[in-house]
N, C-alpha and C positions, 0 to 999 in steps of 0.2 A: 503493499499499500504508497506510496506518497500520503508527505505531507502537507499543505498548501503553505506561503511561503509566513513570515512573517506578518505581513501589513495584511493579511487575509485571513487568520487564527479565529477563531471563535470560541467563545466557552462553550456551547452550546454542547448538546452529545451529542457521540457518533453516532451514525446514524450504521448501524448493522445488516450484511449481508446475509440472503437466503435462499436455499434451495433445492428443489425436490426435485425441479430438472436434473434429468440426462442429457450430453450434445442429443441430440437426435440425426444423421445426413442419411436424406433417403430421396430420391426422386419429387421435386417441388411440387406435383401434380395428383399423388398419393393422396393428401390428407391436405385438406383449407387453411383446420384448427391447429393445428400441429404453431410449435409446442403446443401443448393442452392446457386449459386454465383451470386453476388449480382447484379443488371441491373445501368445502368448509374445515371438514378436519385438516386437511395438507396443511392446511392458511394454520389451521391452529396448534400447529406440532412444527410448526416454522415459527410463529410467535413464541411461545413456549422453546424452545431453542435460542431465539436469541434474546432473552428475560422480560420478553413485554408480558405487560398484564389485560386481559377483555373479562368482560360478560359471557361479550358474542362479539360475533366475526361478522357485519352486515357489508356485503358490495357496494361503496356508494357510487364511484363513475366509473364507465366506461367512458372511453375515446375513442377517433380513427379520425381515418378518410371520413368514414363514412358521419360522423358523428363529432362532430366540434367546437361542441359550444355545449353545457348543462347552463341556460340562467342562473340555475342559484348554488348548487355545486362548483363550476371550473371553465377553461377552454384549456385549446389543444393550439396552438404554434407553430406551424416548423421552418427554419432557417433554412433558404440553400436545396434546399427541396428541386426534385428537378420533373416530376409534376405527381400526379397527387391524381388518384383514382376514388371516387366515392364509392363506386359500385363492387368495387370489387372486396375490399376496403382493403386498399395502401397509399403509402406517402414513397415512390421512390429517391433514393438520396444519388447522382451524380458518383462517378469514379473518383475516388479522389486520392490523392500520389501519398505523402509523406503531413499531410496536413490537415485544417480541420476539412471535416467534410457531411457537414451540415447534423443539426443541434433537433430536439425536439421539446422544447419548451411544455410543460403541463402547470395553468395557471390555478390552482387550487382556493375561492371563494369561500366566502362568509367559516372561516375556519375558527375556532376558540381556543384559548389555552385549555388545556389537558386531553388536545384531539391526539390520537397518534394514531399513523395508516401504516398499510404495506402495501405496494406497489409494485404490481409484476407489468414489465417491458414488453412485448411480443416482435422480437420483430425478425428478418432473415440476413443473412451475411454470408459474401463471399468476394475472396477474393482470390493472389496467384497464389500457385506451390510454395513452397517455403519459406511464405508472406503470411505477414500478421498483420494485426490496428490490436487497436482496443477503446473502447467503451469509458468516458470519465460520464459518472452517475453526479448529478450535486442537489443540493434541497437548499434553497434559505436558509432553515435550522439547525442543519448538520455540519459535518466537514464532508466534501468531495472524496468519492474510490476513481479506482483505477479498475475496470474488469477485462480480460482478454477475452477478445475476440471470439468466436468460439460456429468454424460453420456446419452447416448448411441454417438452424433451426437455433433457434437460443430467447433463452427466458432468463429477463435481469431481473435479482428479486430486490426487497429489503425492502427493511422494516425504520418509519421514521418514530423516532418514541415520543412521548405525551412533546410535543411544542408547547413550547414559556416564550416564547417573544408577545407577544401584546399587538400580534400586528394580525387582522387578518381578513389575510392574502399566507398565500403559503407557495413559491417555486418551488420549484421539482423538472428536473433537467436531463437528458439524454443526449451526449455530442460522441459524432466517432472521428479517432483520429487513422490512421493506414500505418502503413510502414513502407507502401509501396501499392502499386494501384490495387483499390475494391474497386465494393461499390456495396449499395446499403437498400433496406425497406421495413418503413417500421409500419407493424401491421397492427397492432393500438396497444394502447393502456390501461390498468384492470388500477384501480386504487381499491382497498378497504378500510372502510375506519372498523377503527377497534372502539367496545362501549364497554 
């Protein structure tokens, strides 16, 4: 894990990376719902493993190219995307070199102190053999993390501990960086609220 620079350091709690998904490499046309959405039992296991507390787990918000906004809960922006297909629904990002290659921002609204969330970004990624890339996941309420890319399907999952910022919004980001040519597709983000 890379640490933020001294000027970016926050006193907030660290987000916890969580995952029950194993990388799946298959023909892209086999199953349009890969990686799989978590069941409530799987979410509870991940939250327990991350040290989170909850009375019950409730799917709070799902955003994709087909639904980019929920007036009362939040909205999605895509920075540097190549194409946007609401009927698929996917957002494609162009081939990137060793620099920035697109970012998805999830803005949660009506957030209250004490709210905590799990986040599941579902993506597909591809790059040349022997090459790699990494995801930078961030939150306005936690420190950033870097996660290695895994082709073809990948689920990037994390737990955001109870928010204490006093703000009514929270920003969650997923940003890609390749060490050679690569491309990726955003399928959706599933945000679960813990109560």
